[in-house]
C-alpha positions as CSV (number, residue, x, y, z in Angstrom):
1,X,0.0,0.0,0.0
2,X,2.8,2.4,0.9
3,X,4.6,1.6,-2.4
4,X,1.4,2.4,-4.4
5,X,1.0,5.7,-2.5
6,X,4.6,6.7,-3.3
7,X,4.1,5.8,-7.0
8,X,1.0,8.0,-7.1
9,X,2.8,10.9,-5.5
10,X,5.6,10.6,-8.0
11,X,3.2,10.4,-10.9
12,X,1.4,13.5,-9.8
13,X,4.7,15.4,-9.2
14,X,5.9,14.4,-12.7
15,X,2.6,15.5,-14.2
16,X,2.8,18.9,-12.5
17,X,6.3,19.3,-13.7
18,X,5.2,18.7,-17.2
19,X,2.3,21.0,-16.8
20,X,4.3,23.9,-15.5
21,X,6.7,24.0,-18.4
22,X,6.2,25.6,-21.8
23,X,3.2,27.7,-22.8
24,X,0.7,28.7,-20.1
25,X,-2.2,28.1,-22.4
26,X,-5.6,27.3,-21.0
27,X,-8.1,26.7,-23.8
28,X,-11.1,26.7,-21.5
29,X,-10.4,30.2,-20.2
30,X,-10.1,31.9,-23.6
31,X,-12.8,33.3,-25.8
32,X,-11.8,31.7,-29.1
33,X,-11.6,27.9,-28.7
34,X,-8.1,27.7,-27.4
35,X,-6.5,30.7,-29.1
36,X,-4.8,33.4,-27.2
37,X,-6.6,36.7,-26.7
38,X,-4.5,38.6,-29.3
39,X,-5.3,42.3,-29.6
40,X,-5.2,44.1,-33.0
41,X,-2.2,46.4,-32.9
42,X,-2.8,48.1,-36.3
43,X,-6.5,48.9,-36.2
44,X,-7.6,45.7,-38.0
45,X,-9.4,42.5,-37.2
46,X,-7.5,39.4,-35.8
47,X,-8.2,36.1,-37.5
48,X,-6.9,32.9,-36.0
49,X,-5.6,30.4,-38.6
50,X,-5.5,27.5,-36.2
51,X,-6.3,26.7,-32.6
52,X,-3.3,27.9,-30.5
53,X,-1.4,28.6,-33.7
54,X,-0.6,31.4,-36.1
55,X,-3.0,34.3,-36.6
56,X,-3.2,37.4,-38.8
57,X,-4.4,40.9,-38.3
58,X,-6.4,42.1,-41.4
59,X,-6.3,45.8,-42.1
60,X,-8.7,46.8,-44.9
61,X,-8.6,50.1,-46.9
62,X,-11.5,50.2,-49.4
63,X,-10.5,53.5,-50.9
64,X,-7.0,52.3,-51.7
65,X,-8.1,48.8,-52.6
66,X,-5.6,47.2,-50.2
67,X,-5.6,44.6,-47.5
68,X,-2.6,44.5,-45.2
69,X,-1.8,41.3,-43.2
70,X,0.3,41.3,-40.1
71,X,1.2,37.7,-39.4
72,X,1.8,36.6,-35.8
73,X,2.3,33.5,-33.7
74,X,-0.1,32.2,-31.1
75,X,1.3,34.8,-28.6
76,X,1.0,37.8,-30.9
77,X,4.7,38.0,-31.8
78,X,5.6,38.7,-35.4
79,X,5.9,35.5,-37.4
80,X,8.0,35.6,-40.6
81,X,6.9,33.8,-43.7
82,X,9.2,32.4,-46.3
83,X,6.9,33.0,-49.2
84,X,4.2,35.6,-50.0
85,X,0.6,34.7,-49.2
86,X,-2.1,34.9,-51.8
87,X,-5.6,36.2,-51.8
88,X,-8.4,34.6,-53.9
89,X,-11.0,37.3,-54.5
90,X,-14.4,35.7,-54.9
91,X,-15.9,38.3,-57.3
92,X,-14.1,37.1,-60.4
93,X,-11.8,34.4,-59.1
94,X,-8.8,36.8,-59.2
95,X,-5.7,35.6,-57.4
96,X,-3.4,38.3,-56.0
97,X,0.0,37.6,-54.6
98,X,1.0,39.9,-51.7
99,X,4.0,42.2,-51.7
100,X,6.0,42.8,-48.6
101,X,8.3,40.6,-46.5
102,X,8.7,38.8,-43.3
103,X,5.5,39.3,-41.3
104,X,3.8,42.3,-43.1
105,X,2.2,41.7,-46.4
106,X,0.0,43.9,-48.7
107,X,-2.5,42.9,-51.3
108,X,-3.6,45.6,-53.9
109,X,-6.3,45.2,-56.5
110,X,-9.3,47.2,-57.8
111,X,-11.6,44.4,-56.8
112,X,-10.6,45.0,-53.2
113,X,-12.5,48.3,-53.3
114,X,-15.9,46.7,-53.3
115,X,-16.2,45.0,-49.9
116,X,-14.7,41.8,-51.1
117,X,-15.0,38.2,-50.0
118,X,-11.4,36.9,-49.9
119,X,-9.8,33.5,-49.2
120,X,-6.2,33.9,-47.9
121,X,-3.7,31.2,-48.6
122,X,-0.8,31.4,-46.2
123,X,2.1,28.9,-45.8
124,X,3.8,28.7,-42.4
125,X,6.7,26.3,-42.4
126,X,5.4,23.1,-44.0
127,X,1.7,23.9,-43.2
128,X,-0.6,25.7,-45.6
129,X,-3.7,27.5,-44.3
130,X,-6.6,28.3,-46.6
131,X,-8.6,30.6,-44.4
132,X,-12.3,30.6,-44.7
133,X,-13.7,33.4,-46.7
134,X,-13.0,36.8,-45.1
135,X,-15.5,39.5,-45.8
136,X,-14.9,43.2,-45.6
137,X,-17.6,44.5,-43.3
138,X,-18.5,48.2,-43.0
139,X,-16.6,48.4,-39.7
140,X,-13.4,47.0,-41.2
141,X,-12.2,50.2,-42.8
């Protein structure tokens, strides 16, 4: 009996040790299914690409016909991409490749002036994210 109790105490201590290391992420305490509560730093809208994974802040300018993406990790720190993301504009199936570098990317196209529906394709490492259709709402600009 004493041996079983020691084993249980050791197992609990080991579990606590594992639980205290790394990210202090508690999915149940956060508003978006396990994503960190990332605040928009550039006046845009934060879109999570994956639960506890990369996200992007989308800043839309209808007059200029631009969308700027700020790519971040799960903690809101800048995340550098190796290749430019693309935007598929639903209106006429136009595909636009972003200009920029590292973690800040800009899409420019006349079809972006008309409150577009856009699907972003973003590659982070070996993983490709095809974000659900993003729609420019009246409050996004």
